[in-house]
PyMOL Python script that loads the backbone (N, CA, C, O; Angstrom):
from pymol import cmd

cmd.read_pdbstr("""\
ATOM      1  N   MET A   1     105.762 102.525 105.252  1.00  0.00           N
ATOM      2  CA  MET A   1     104.324 102.996 105.131  1.00  0.00           C
ATOM      3  C   MET A   1     103.386 102.587 106.316  1.00  0.00           C
ATOM      4  O   MET A   1     102.169 102.431 106.223  1.00  0.00           O
ATOM      5  N   LEU A   2     104.177 102.434 107.493  1.00  0.00           N
ATOM      6  CA  LEU A   2     103.329 102.068 108.612  1.00  0.00           C
ATOM      7  C   LEU A   2     102.953 103.502 109.200  1.00  0.00           C
ATOM      8  O   LEU A   2     103.704 104.465 109.047  1.00  0.00           O
ATOM      9  N   PRO A   3     101.703 103.585 109.904  1.00  0.00           N
ATOM     10  CA  PRO A   3     101.161 104.716 110.361  1.00  0.00           C
ATOM     11  C   PRO A   3     101.921 105.048 111.818  1.00  0.00           C
ATOM     12  O   PRO A   3     101.275 104.916 112.858  1.00  0.00           O
ATOM     13  N   TYR A   4     103.024 105.393 111.845  1.00  0.00           N
ATOM     14  CA  TYR A   4     103.841 105.773 113.099  1.00  0.00           C
ATOM     15  C   TYR A   4     104.515 107.275 112.958  1.00  0.00           C
ATOM     16  O   TYR A   4     104.890 107.749 111.885  1.00  0.00           O
ATOM     17  N   GLY A   5     104.588 107.845 114.065  1.00  0.00           N
ATOM     18  CA  GLY A   5     105.065 109.099 113.963  1.00  0.00           C
ATOM     19  C   GLY A   5     106.618 108.933 114.316  1.00  0.00           C
ATOM     20  O   GLY A   5     107.123 107.839 114.566  1.00  0.00           O
ATOM     21  N   LEU A   6     107.333 110.177 114.306  1.00  0.00           N
ATOM     22  CA  LEU A   6     109.016 110.139 114.716  1.00  0.00           C
ATOM     23  C   LEU A   6     108.878 109.571 116.203  1.00  0.00           C
ATOM     24  O   LEU A   6     109.814 108.830 116.504  1.00  0.00           O
ATOM     25  N   ASP A   7     108.041 109.731 117.069  1.00  0.00           N
ATOM     26  CA  ASP A   7     108.155 109.274 118.344  1.00  0.00           C
ATOM     27  C   ASP A   7     107.630 107.981 118.602  1.00  0.00           C
ATOM     28  O   ASP A   7     107.380 107.672 119.767  1.00  0.00           O
ATOM     29  N   TYR A   8     107.404 107.091 117.565  1.00  0.00           N
ATOM     30  CA  TYR A   8     107.007 105.757 117.609  1.00  0.00           C
ATOM     31  C   TYR A   8     105.653 105.624 118.163  1.00  0.00           C
ATOM     32  O   TYR A   8     105.242 104.487 118.395  1.00  0.00           O
ATOM     33  N   LYS A   9     104.896 106.655 118.409  1.00  0.00           N
ATOM     34  CA  LYS A   9     103.541 106.320 118.827  1.00  0.00           C
ATOM     35  C   LYS A   9     102.594 106.272 117.672  1.00  0.00           C
ATOM     36  O   LYS A   9     102.634 107.152 116.812  1.00  0.00           O
ATOM     37  N   TYR A  10     101.752 105.291 117.617  1.00  0.00           N
ATOM     38  CA  TYR A  10     100.797 105.024 116.613  1.00  0.00           C
ATOM     39  C   TYR A  10      99.997 106.364 116.256  1.00  0.00           C
ATOM     40  O   TYR A  10      99.658 107.190 117.103  1.00  0.00           O
ATOM     41  N   ILE A  11      99.748 106.460 114.921  1.00  0.00           N
ATOM     42  CA  ILE A  11      98.716 107.683 114.564  1.00  0.00           C
ATOM     43  C   ILE A  11      97.383 106.998 114.309  1.00  0.00           C
ATOM     44  O   ILE A  11      97.171 106.070 113.528  1.00  0.00           O
ATOM     45  N   THR A  12      96.645 107.533 114.994  1.00  0.00           N
ATOM     46  CA  THR A  12      95.244 106.868 115.012  1.00  0.00           C
ATOM     47  C   THR A  12      94.362 107.629 113.923  1.00  0.00           C
ATOM     48  O   THR A  12      93.388 107.013 113.493  1.00  0.00           O
ATOM     49  N   ASP A  13      94.615 108.931 113.430  1.00  0.00           N
ATOM     50  CA  ASP A  13      93.998 109.613 112.475  1.00  0.00           C
ATOM     51  C   ASP A  13      94.767 109.601 111.260  1.00  0.00           C
ATOM     52  O   ASP A  13      95.664 110.391 110.967  1.00  0.00           O
ATOM     53  N   ALA A  14      94.282 108.510 110.492  1.00  0.00           N
ATOM     54  CA  ALA A  14      95.171 108.272 109.274  1.00  0.00           C
ATOM     55  C   ALA A  14      94.888 109.362 108.196  1.00  0.00           C
ATOM     56  O   ALA A  14      95.556 109.391 107.162  1.00  0.00           O
ATOM     57  N   SER A  15      93.777 110.362 108.474  1.00  0.00           N
ATOM     58  CA  SER A  15      93.851 111.321 107.455  1.00  0.00           C
ATOM     59  C   SER A  15      94.928 112.247 107.482  1.00  0.00           C
ATOM     60  O   SER A  15      95.131 112.980 106.514  1.00  0.00           O
ATOM     61  N   ILE A  16      95.673 112.283 108.551  1.00  0.00           N
ATOM     62  CA  ILE A  16      96.873 113.422 108.530  1.00  0.00           C
ATOM     63  C   ILE A  16      97.961 112.527 107.687  1.00  0.00           C
ATOM     64  O   ILE A  16      98.952 113.164 107.328  1.00  0.00           O
ATOM     65  N   LEU A  17      97.923 111.297 107.362  1.00  0.00           N
ATOM     66  CA  LEU A  17      99.060 110.929 106.454  1.00  0.00           C
ATOM     67  C   LEU A  17      98.836 111.281 105.099  1.00  0.00           C
ATOM     68  O   LEU A  17      97.746 111.126 104.549  1.00  0.00           O
ATOM     69  N   THR A  18      99.885 111.773 104.526  1.00  0.00           N
ATOM     70  CA  THR A  18      99.814 111.966 103.065  1.00  0.00           C
ATOM     71  C   THR A  18     100.562 110.789 102.301  1.00  0.00           C
ATOM     72  O   THR A  18     101.435 110.088 102.811  1.00  0.00           O
ATOM     73  N   LYS A  19     100.052 110.674 100.905  1.00  0.00           N
ATOM     74  CA  LYS A  19     100.689 109.689 100.367  1.00  0.00           C
ATOM     75  C   LYS A  19     102.049 110.256  99.833  1.00  0.00           C
ATOM     76  O   LYS A  19     102.029 111.276  99.145  1.00  0.00           O
ATOM     77  N   PRO A  20     103.101 109.696 100.094  1.00  0.00           N
ATOM     78  CA  PRO A  20     104.520 110.056  99.647  1.00  0.00           C
ATOM     79  C   PRO A  20     104.627 110.275  98.318  1.00  0.00           C
ATOM     80  O   PRO A  20     103.916 109.622  97.555  1.00  0.00           O
ATOM     81  N   ILE A  21     105.607 111.306  97.788  1.00  0.00           N
ATOM     82  CA  ILE A  21     105.844 111.522  96.452  1.00  0.00           C
ATOM     83  C   ILE A  21     106.619 110.320  95.902  1.00  0.00           C
ATOM     84  O   ILE A  21     107.645 109.985  96.495  1.00  0.00           O
ATOM     85  N   GLY A  22     106.234 109.670  94.865  1.00  0.00           N
ATOM     86  CA  GLY A  22     107.204 108.600  94.376  1.00  0.00           C
ATOM     87  C   GLY A  22     106.411 107.203  94.896  1.00  0.00           C
ATOM     88  O   GLY A  22     106.942 106.115  94.674  1.00  0.00           O
ATOM     89  N   TYR A  23     105.189 107.279  95.558  1.00  0.00           N
ATOM     90  CA  TYR A  23     104.557 106.091  96.064  1.00  0.00           C
ATOM     91  C   TYR A  23     104.330 104.972  94.864  1.00  0.00           C
ATOM     92  O   TYR A  23     104.516 103.780  95.110  1.00  0.00           O
ATOM     93  N   GLU A  24     103.995 105.340  93.797  1.00  0.00           N
ATOM     94  CA  GLU A  24     103.587 104.565  92.724  1.00  0.00           C
ATOM     95  C   GLU A  24     104.796 103.797  92.204  1.00  0.00           C
ATOM     96  O   GLU A  24     104.795 102.604  91.901  1.00  0.00           O
ATOM     97  N   LYS A  25     105.967 104.753  92.132  1.00  0.00           N
ATOM     98  CA  LYS A  25     107.178 104.157  91.571  1.00  0.00           C
ATOM     99  C   LYS A  25     107.880 103.103  92.625  1.00  0.00           C
ATOM    100  O   LYS A  25     108.588 102.172  92.241  1.00  0.00           O
ATOM    101  N   LEU A  26     107.593 103.375  93.977  1.00  0.00           N
ATOM    102  CA  LEU A  26     108.130 102.352  94.879  1.00  0.00           C
ATOM    103  C   LEU A  26     107.345 100.948  94.405  1.00  0.00           C
ATOM    104  O   LEU A  26     108.048  99.943  94.300  1.00  0.00           O
ATOM    105  N   PHE A  27     105.924 100.844  94.116  1.00  0.00           N
ATOM    106  CA  PHE A  27     105.316  99.604  94.029  1.00  0.00           C
ATOM    107  C   PHE A  27     105.935  99.134  92.539  1.00  0.00           C
ATOM    108  O   PHE A  27     106.277  97.959  92.404  1.00  0.00           O
ATOM    109  N   PHE A  28     106.073 100.086  91.415  1.00  0.00           N
ATOM    110  CA  PHE A  28     106.634  99.668  90.283  1.00  0.00           C
ATOM    111  C   PHE A  28     107.878  98.841  90.402  1.00  0.00           C
ATOM    112  O   PHE A  28     108.021  97.728  89.897  1.00  0.00           O
ATOM    113  N   TYR A  29     108.764  99.487  91.114  1.00  0.00           N
ATOM    114  CA  TYR A  29     110.358  98.958  91.276  1.00  0.00           C
ATOM    115  C   TYR A  29     110.140  97.735  92.069  1.00  0.00           C
ATOM    116  O   TYR A  29     110.874  96.771  91.852  1.00  0.00           O
ATOM    117  N   ALA A  30     109.130  97.653  93.046  1.00  0.00           N
ATOM    118  CA  ALA A  30     109.084  96.328  93.991  1.00  0.00           C
ATOM    119  C   ALA A  30     108.657  95.118  92.903  1.00  0.00           C
ATOM    120  O   ALA A  30     109.320  94.097  92.719  1.00  0.00           O
ATOM    121  N   GLU A  31     107.462  95.446  92.255  1.00  0.00           N
ATOM    122  CA  GLU A  31     107.032  94.466  91.401  1.00  0.00           C
ATOM    123  C   GLU A  31     108.234  93.975  90.335  1.00  0.00           C
ATOM    124  O   GLU A  31     108.352  92.789  90.028  1.00  0.00           O
ATOM    125  N   LYS A  32     109.070  94.975  89.833  1.00  0.00           N
ATOM    126  CA  LYS A  32     110.167  94.536  88.903  1.00  0.00           C
ATOM    127  C   LYS A  32     111.036  93.533  89.495  1.00  0.00           C
ATOM    128  O   LYS A  32     111.293  92.426  89.023  1.00  0.00           O
ATOM    129  N   LEU A  33     111.556  94.152  90.825  1.00  0.00           N
ATOM    130  CA  LEU A  33     112.720  93.417  91.492  1.00  0.00           C
ATOM    131  C   LEU A  33     112.175  91.969  92.104  1.00  0.00           C
ATOM    132  O   LEU A  33     112.905  91.003  92.324  1.00  0.00           O
ATOM    133  N   SER A  34     110.966  92.010  92.296  1.00  0.00           N
ATOM    134  CA  SER A  34     110.455  90.717  92.850  1.00  0.00           C
ATOM    135  C   SER A  34     109.905  89.539  91.873  1.00  0.00           C
ATOM    136  O   SER A  34     109.730  88.354  92.158  1.00  0.00           O
ATOM    137  N   LYS A  35     109.713  90.124  90.796  1.00  0.00           N
ATOM    138  CA  LYS A  35     109.041  89.169  89.680  1.00  0.00           C
ATOM    139  C   LYS A  35     109.811  87.760  89.643  1.00  0.00           C
ATOM    140  O   LYS A  35     109.188  86.699  89.619  1.00  0.00           O
ATOM    141  N   PRO A  36     111.220  87.829  89.640  1.00  0.00           N
ATOM    142  CA  PRO A  36     111.791  86.419  89.346  1.00  0.00           C
ATOM    143  C   PRO A  36     111.703  85.264  90.604  1.00  0.00           C
ATOM    144  O   PRO A  36     112.035  84.079  90.556  1.00  0.00           O
ATOM    145  N   PHE A  37     111.193  85.958  91.627  1.00  0.00           N
ATOM    146  CA  PHE A  37     110.996  85.225  92.850  1.00  0.00           C
ATOM    147  C   PHE A  37     109.682  84.731  93.320  1.00  0.00           C
ATOM    148  O   PHE A  37     108.734  85.470  93.056  1.00  0.00           O
ATOM    149  N   PRO A  38     109.446  83.718  93.913  1.00  0.00           N
ATOM    150  CA  PRO A  38     108.169  83.192  94.163  1.00  0.00           C
ATOM    151  C   PRO A  38     107.687  83.941  95.667  1.00  0.00           C
ATOM    152  O   PRO A  38     106.525  84.090  96.045  1.00  0.00           O
ATOM    153  N   PHE A  39     108.801  84.310  96.310  1.00  0.00           N
ATOM    154  CA  PHE A  39     108.312  84.800  97.640  1.00  0.00           C
ATOM    155  C   PHE A  39     109.523  85.766  98.201  1.00  0.00           C
ATOM    156  O   PHE A  39     110.558  85.304  98.681  1.00  0.00           O
ATOM    157  N   VAL A  40     109.243  87.188  98.072  1.00  0.00           N
ATOM    158  CA  VAL A  40     110.218  87.949  98.633  1.00  0.00           C
ATOM    159  C   VAL A  40     109.580  89.380  98.931  1.00  0.00           C
ATOM    160  O   VAL A  40     108.536  89.790  98.423  1.00  0.00           O
ATOM    161  N   ARG A  41     110.313  90.013  99.765  1.00  0.00           N
ATOM    162  CA  ARG A  41     109.815  91.377 100.242  1.00  0.00           C
ATOM    163  C   ARG A  41     110.818  92.290  99.799  1.00  0.00           C
ATOM    164  O   ARG A  41     111.976  91.911  99.975  1.00  0.00           O
ATOM    165  N   ALA A  42     110.625  93.545  99.197  1.00  0.00           N
ATOM    166  CA  ALA A  42     111.391  94.454  98.526  1.00  0.00           C
ATOM    167  C   ALA A  42     111.413  95.666  99.471  1.00  0.00           C
ATOM    168  O   ALA A  42     110.343  96.228  99.705  1.00  0.00           O
ATOM    169  N   ASP A  43     112.379  96.044  99.946  1.00  0.00           N
ATOM    170  CA  ASP A  43     112.433  97.238 100.889  1.00  0.00           C
ATOM    171  C   ASP A  43     112.972  98.560 100.287  1.00  0.00           C
ATOM    172  O   ASP A  43     114.062  98.500  99.719  1.00  0.00           O
ATOM    173  N   PHE A  44     112.441  99.531 100.339  1.00  0.00           N
ATOM    174  CA  PHE A  44     112.939 100.994  99.870  1.00  0.00           C
ATOM    175  C   PHE A  44     112.736 101.993 100.878  1.00  0.00           C
ATOM    176  O   PHE A  44     111.848 101.908 101.726  1.00  0.00           O
ATOM    177  N   TYR A  45     113.727 103.140 100.774  1.00  0.00           N
ATOM    178  CA  TYR A  45     113.478 104.157 101.698  1.00  0.00           C
ATOM    179  C   TYR A  45     113.251 105.428 100.770  1.00  0.00           C
ATOM    180  O   TYR A  45     113.806 105.463  99.672  1.00  0.00           O
ATOM    181  N   LEU A  46     112.436 106.478 101.201  1.00  0.00           N
ATOM    182  CA  LEU A  46     112.252 107.734 100.573  1.00  0.00           C
ATOM    183  C   LEU A  46     112.985 108.673 101.416  1.00  0.00           C
ATOM    184  O   LEU A  46     112.746 108.839 102.612  1.00  0.00           O
ATOM    185  N   ASN A  47     114.003 109.359 100.664  1.00  0.00           N
ATOM    186  CA  ASN A  47     114.772 110.281 101.336  1.00  0.00           C
ATOM    187  C   ASN A  47     114.704 111.622 100.543  1.00  0.00           C
ATOM    188  O   ASN A  47     115.214 111.647  99.423  1.00  0.00           O
ATOM    189  N   ASP A  48     114.191 112.580 100.978  1.00  0.00           N
ATOM    190  CA  ASP A  48     113.970 113.887 100.115  1.00  0.00           C
ATOM    191  C   ASP A  48     113.429 113.568  98.758  1.00  0.00           C
ATOM    192  O   ASP A  48     113.981 114.086  97.787  1.00  0.00           O
ATOM    193  N   ASN A  49     112.492 112.837  98.600  1.00  0.00           N
ATOM    194  CA  ASN A  49     111.753 112.425  97.448  1.00  0.00           C
ATOM    195  C   ASN A  49     112.474 111.609  96.600  1.00  0.00           C
ATOM    196  O   ASN A  49     112.023 111.355  95.482  1.00  0.00           O
ATOM    197  N   ASN A  50     113.577 111.144  96.990  1.00  0.00           N
ATOM    198  CA  ASN A  50     114.478 110.198  96.392  1.00  0.00           C
ATOM    199  C   ASN A  50     114.317 108.803  96.701  1.00  0.00           C
ATOM    200  O   ASN A  50     114.414 108.480  97.885  1.00  0.00           O
ATOM    201  N   ILE A  51     114.056 107.798  95.711  1.00  0.00           N
ATOM    202  CA  ILE A  51     113.827 106.230  96.258  1.00  0.00           C
ATOM    203  C   ILE A  51     115.293 105.600  96.209  1.00  0.00           C
ATOM    204  O   ILE A  51     116.103 105.621  95.283  1.00  0.00           O
ATOM    205  N   LEU A  52     115.377 105.124  97.275  1.00  0.00           N
ATOM    206  CA  LEU A  52     116.679 104.348  97.749  1.00  0.00           C
ATOM    207  C   LEU A  52     116.398 102.882  97.908  1.00  0.00           C
ATOM    208  O   LEU A  52     115.591 102.584  98.789  1.00  0.00           O
ATOM    209  N   PHE A  53     116.931 101.930  97.203  1.00  0.00           N
ATOM    210  CA  PHE A  53     116.858 100.435  97.429  1.00  0.00           C
ATOM    211  C   PHE A  53     117.426 100.204  98.740  1.00  0.00           C
ATOM    212  O   PHE A  53     118.416 100.780  99.189  1.00  0.00           O
ATOM    213  N   GLY A  54     116.762  99.359  99.297  1.00  0.00           N
ATOM    214  CA  GLY A  54     117.012  98.742 100.723  1.00  0.00           C
ATOM    215  C   GLY A  54     117.609  97.363 100.658  1.00  0.00           C
ATOM    216  O   GLY A  54     118.835  97.250 100.682  1.00  0.00           O
ATOM    217  N   GLU A  55     116.885  96.380 100.584  1.00  0.00           N
ATOM    218  CA  GLU A  55     117.215  95.237 100.288  1.00  0.00           C
ATOM    219  C   GLU A  55     116.133  94.166 100.001  1.00  0.00           C
ATOM    220  O   GLU A  55     115.010  94.497 100.381  1.00  0.00           O
ATOM    221  N   LEU A  56     116.237  92.896  99.383  1.00  0.00           N
ATOM    222  CA  LEU A  56     115.250  91.869  99.350  1.00  0.00           C
ATOM    223  C   LEU A  56     115.376  91.057 100.404  1.00  0.00           C
ATOM    224  O   LEU A  56     116.503  90.803 100.829  1.00  0.00           O
ATOM    225  N   THR A  57     114.451  90.618 100.887  1.00  0.00           N
ATOM    226  CA  THR A  57     114.253  89.705 102.325  1.00  0.00           C
ATOM    227  C   THR A  57     113.450  88.534 101.523  1.00  0.00           C
ATOM    228  O   THR A  57     112.431  88.675 100.847  1.00  0.00           O
ATOM    229  N   PHE A  58     114.178  87.352 101.776  1.00  0.00           N
ATOM    230  CA  PHE A  58     113.455  85.964 101.435  1.00  0.00           C
ATOM    231  C   PHE A  58     112.883  85.211 102.555  1.00  0.00           C
ATOM    232  O   PHE A  58     112.500  84.058 102.359  1.00  0.00           O
ATOM    233  N   THR A  59     112.790  85.766 103.731  1.00  0.00           N
ATOM    234  CA  THR A  59     112.148  84.992 104.848  1.00  0.00           C
ATOM    235  C   THR A  59     111.070  85.816 105.541  1.00  0.00           C
ATOM    236  O   THR A  59     111.292  86.946 105.975  1.00  0.00           O
ATOM    237  N   PRO A  60     109.913  85.210 105.623  1.00  0.00           N
ATOM    238  CA  PRO A  60     108.958  85.822 106.485  1.00  0.00           C
ATOM    239  C   PRO A  60     109.339  86.171 107.776  1.00  0.00           C
ATOM    240  O   PRO A  60     110.227  85.550 108.361  1.00  0.00           O
ATOM    241  N   ALA A  61     108.663  87.242 108.344  1.00  0.00           N
ATOM    242  CA  ALA A  61     109.008  87.821 109.605  1.00  0.00           C
ATOM    243  C   ALA A  61     110.524  88.030 109.915  1.00  0.00           C
ATOM    244  O   ALA A  61     111.025  87.754 111.005  1.00  0.00           O
ATOM    245  N   ALA A  62     111.159  88.512 108.922  1.00  0.00           N
ATOM    246  CA  ALA A  62     112.514  88.790 108.937  1.00  0.00           C
ATOM    247  C   ALA A  62     113.354  87.707 109.486  1.00  0.00           C
ATOM    248  O   ALA A  62     114.463  87.930 109.972  1.00  0.00           O
ATOM    249  N   GLY A  63     112.813  86.508 109.407  1.00  0.00           N
ATOM    250  CA  GLY A  63     113.519  85.334 110.108  1.00  0.00           C
ATOM    251  C   GLY A  63     113.584  85.240 111.509  1.00  0.00           C
ATOM    252  O   GLY A  63     114.292  84.422 112.096  1.00  0.00           O
ATOM    253  N   LEU A  64     112.723  86.217 112.151  1.00  0.00           N
ATOM    254  CA  LEU A  64     112.703  86.205 113.657  1.00  0.00           C
ATOM    255  C   LEU A  64     111.853  85.194 114.225  1.00  0.00           C
ATOM    256  O   LEU A  64     111.918  84.934 115.426  1.00  0.00           O
ATOM    257  N   ASP A  65     111.041  84.592 113.430  1.00  0.00           N
ATOM    258  CA  ASP A  65     110.052  83.544 113.977  1.00  0.00           C
ATOM    259  C   ASP A  65     110.849  82.254 114.323  1.00  0.00           C
ATOM    260  O   ASP A  65     110.295  81.317 114.897  1.00  0.00           O
ATOM    261  N   ILE A  66     112.120  82.224 113.973  1.00  0.00           N
ATOM    262  CA  ILE A  66     112.708  80.946 114.385  1.00  0.00           C
ATOM    263  C   ILE A  66     113.262  80.832 115.898  1.00  0.00           C
ATOM    264  O   ILE A  66     113.852  79.867 116.384  1.00  0.00           O
ATOM    265  N   GLU A  67     112.930  82.046 116.521  1.00  0.00           N
ATOM    266  CA  GLU A  67     113.408  81.956 118.064  1.00  0.00           C
ATOM    267  C   GLU A  67     112.148  81.634 118.723  1.00  0.00           C
ATOM    268  O   GLU A  67     112.232  81.546 119.948  1.00  0.00           O
ATOM    269  N   LEU A  68     111.049  81.446 118.230  1.00  0.00           N
ATOM    270  CA  LEU A  68     109.886  80.973 118.951  1.00  0.00           C
ATOM    271  C   LEU A  68     110.186  79.453 119.599  1.00  0.00           C
ATOM    272  O   LEU A  68     110.804  78.543 119.046  1.00  0.00           O
ATOM    273  N   ASN A  69     109.610  79.442 120.845  1.00  0.00           N
ATOM    274  CA  ASN A  69     109.811  78.180 121.412  1.00  0.00           C
ATOM    275  C   ASN A  69     108.496  77.347 121.509  1.00  0.00           C
ATOM    276  O   ASN A  69     108.491  76.306 122.166  1.00  0.00           O
ATOM    277  N   ASN A  70     107.521  77.735 120.945  1.00  0.00           N
ATOM    278  CA  ASN A  70     106.457  76.840 120.817  1.00  0.00           C
ATOM    279  C   ASN A  70     106.531  76.006 119.764  1.00  0.00           C
ATOM    280  O   ASN A  70     106.704  76.543 118.670  1.00  0.00           O
ATOM    281  N   LYS A  71     106.433  74.663 119.811  1.00  0.00           N
ATOM    282  CA  LYS A  71     106.626  73.640 119.026  1.00  0.00           C
ATOM    283  C   LYS A  71     105.660  73.910 117.692  1.00  0.00           C
ATOM    284  O   LYS A  71     106.032  73.908 116.518  1.00  0.00           O
ATOM    285  N   GLU A  72     104.439  74.121 118.156  1.00  0.00           N
ATOM    286  CA  GLU A  72     103.303  74.236 117.237  1.00  0.00           C
ATOM    287  C   GLU A  72     103.503  75.440 116.323  1.00  0.00           C
ATOM    288  O   GLU A  72     103.223  75.263 115.137  1.00  0.00           O
ATOM    289  N   ILE A  73     103.907  76.527 116.667  1.00  0.00           N
ATOM    290  CA  ILE A  73     104.206  77.834 116.161  1.00  0.00           C
ATOM    291  C   ILE A  73     105.526  77.523 115.132  1.00  0.00           C
ATOM    292  O   ILE A  73     105.525  77.873 113.952  1.00  0.00           O
ATOM    293  N   ARG A  74     106.460  76.925 115.675  1.00  0.00           N
ATOM    294  CA  ARG A  74     107.558  76.446 114.701  1.00  0.00           C
ATOM    295  C   ARG A  74     107.170  75.562 113.360  1.00  0.00           C
ATOM    296  O   ARG A  74     107.754  75.559 112.276  1.00  0.00           O
ATOM    297  N   ASN A  75     106.122  74.890 113.725  1.00  0.00           N
ATOM    298  CA  ASN A  75     105.583  73.993 112.721  1.00  0.00           C
ATOM    299  C   ASN A  75     104.852  74.675 111.465  1.00  0.00           C
ATOM    300  O   ASN A  75     104.651  74.152 110.370  1.00  0.00           O
ATOM    301  N   VAL A  76     104.485  76.034 111.905  1.00  0.00           N
ATOM    302  CA  VAL A  76     103.959  76.809 110.913  1.00  0.00           C
ATOM    303  C   VAL A  76     104.788  77.070 109.687  1.00  0.00           C
ATOM    304  O   VAL A  76     104.303  77.092 108.556  1.00  0.00           O
ATOM    305  N   ASP A  77     106.224  77.292 109.991  1.00  0.00           N
ATOM    306  CA  ASP A  77     107.054  77.490 108.959  1.00  0.00           C
ATOM    307  C   ASP A  77     107.284  76.269 107.966  1.00  0.00           C
ATOM    308  O   ASP A  77     107.588  76.452 106.787  1.00  0.00           O
ATOM    309  N   ILE A  78     107.123  75.071 108.502  1.00  0.00           N
ATOM    310  CA  ILE A  78     107.245  74.046 107.687  1.00  0.00           C
ATOM    311  C   ILE A  78     105.927  73.887 106.758  1.00  0.00           C
ATOM    312  O   ILE A  78     106.005  73.535 105.581  1.00  0.00           O
ATOM    313  N   ILE A  79     104.649  74.201 107.449  1.00  0.00           N
ATOM    314  CA  ILE A  79     103.481  74.251 106.644  1.00  0.00           C
ATOM    315  C   ILE A  79     103.518  75.166 105.469  1.00  0.00           C
ATOM    316  O   ILE A  79     103.267  74.803 104.319  1.00  0.00           O
ATOM    317  N   ILE A  80     103.902  76.576 105.885  1.00  0.00           N
ATOM    318  CA  ILE A  80     104.017  77.408 104.992  1.00  0.00           C
ATOM    319  C   ILE A  80     105.088  77.349 103.777  1.00  0.00           C
ATOM    320  O   ILE A  80     104.911  77.907 102.694  1.00  0.00           O
ATOM    321  N   GLY A  81     106.055  76.698 104.076  1.00  0.00           N
ATOM    322  CA  GLY A  81     107.162  76.260 103.271  1.00  0.00           C
ATOM    323  C   GLY A  81     106.683  75.310 102.343  1.00  0.00           C
ATOM    324  O   GLY A  81     106.999  75.450 101.162  1.00  0.00           O
ATOM    325  N   ASN A  82     105.850  74.206 102.749  1.00  0.00           N
ATOM    326  CA  ASN A  82     105.257  73.434 101.919  1.00  0.00           C
ATOM    327  C   ASN A  82     104.313  73.888 100.797  1.00  0.00           C
ATOM    328  O   ASN A  82     104.076  73.282  99.752  1.00  0.00           O
ATOM    329  N   LEU A  83     103.846  74.998 101.181  1.00  0.00           N
ATOM    330  CA  LEU A  83     103.028  75.651 100.126  1.00  0.00           C
ATOM    331  C   LEU A  83     103.624  76.470  99.079  1.00  0.00           C
ATOM    332  O   LEU A  83     102.912  77.015  98.237  1.00  0.00           O
ATOM    333  N   LEU A  84     105.085  76.604  99.087  1.00  0.00           N
ATOM    334  CA  LEU A  84     105.928  77.372  98.235  1.00  0.00           C
ATOM    335  C   LEU A  84     106.125  76.473  97.120  1.00  0.00           C
ATOM    336  O   LEU A  84     106.564  75.347  97.356  1.00  0.00           O
ATOM    337  N   ASN A  85     105.861  76.817  95.960  1.00  0.00           N
ATOM    338  CA  ASN A  85     106.356  76.175  94.657  1.00  0.00           C
ATOM    339  C   ASN A  85     107.452  76.641  94.099  1.00  0.00           C
ATOM    340  O   ASN A  85     107.421  77.741  93.547  1.00  0.00           O
ATOM    341  N   LEU A  86     108.502  75.956  94.139  1.00  0.00           N
ATOM    342  CA  LEU A  86     110.030  76.492  93.665  1.00  0.00           C
ATOM    343  C   LEU A  86     110.271  75.675  92.235  1.00  0.00           C
ATOM    344  O   LEU A  86     111.411  75.490  91.810  1.00  0.00           O
ATOM    345  N   ASN A  87     109.121  75.219  91.555  1.00  0.00           N
ATOM    346  CA  ASN A  87     109.402  74.726  90.283  1.00  0.00           C
ATOM    347  C   ASN A  87     109.592  75.864  89.205  1.00  0.00           C
ATOM    348  O   ASN A  87     110.158  75.581  88.149  1.00  0.00           O
ATOM    349  N   ARG A  88     109.209  76.931  89.404  1.00  0.00           N
ATOM    350  CA  ARG A  88     109.393  78.024  88.343  1.00  0.00           C
ATOM    351  C   ARG A  88     110.904  78.632  88.383  1.00  0.00           C
ATOM    352  O   ARG A  88     111.328  79.392  87.513  1.00  0.00           O
ATOM    353  N   ILE A  89     111.707  78.172  89.577  1.00  0.00           N
ATOM    354  CA  ILE A  89     112.851  78.805  89.497  1.00  0.00           C
ATOM    355  C   ILE A  89     114.067  78.172  88.749  1.00  0.00           C
ATOM    356  O   ILE A  89     115.136  78.779  88.683  1.00  0.00           O
TER     357      ILE A  89
END
""", "prot")
cmd.dss("prot")
cmd.show_as("cartoon", "prot")
cmd.util.cbc("prot")
cmd.orient("prot")
């Protein structure tokens, strides 16, 4: 749902973006699939107005923040992780 064109240039005029067919269903399915988990991102694709499930991702930043070299930034993972309550699992 990011405002980028096929050439990966950022679209500054958001009025030319139209809401995709199936937009509400995407959120419905995302809520259903993510309900059992305290933290998850649900990815979908829209192909010819068909909703296709992509994946469930259980790490923020797609896990890419582990490559950061700044010790203070790496400690953010610990701080955020400590906020996550896993008691309901």
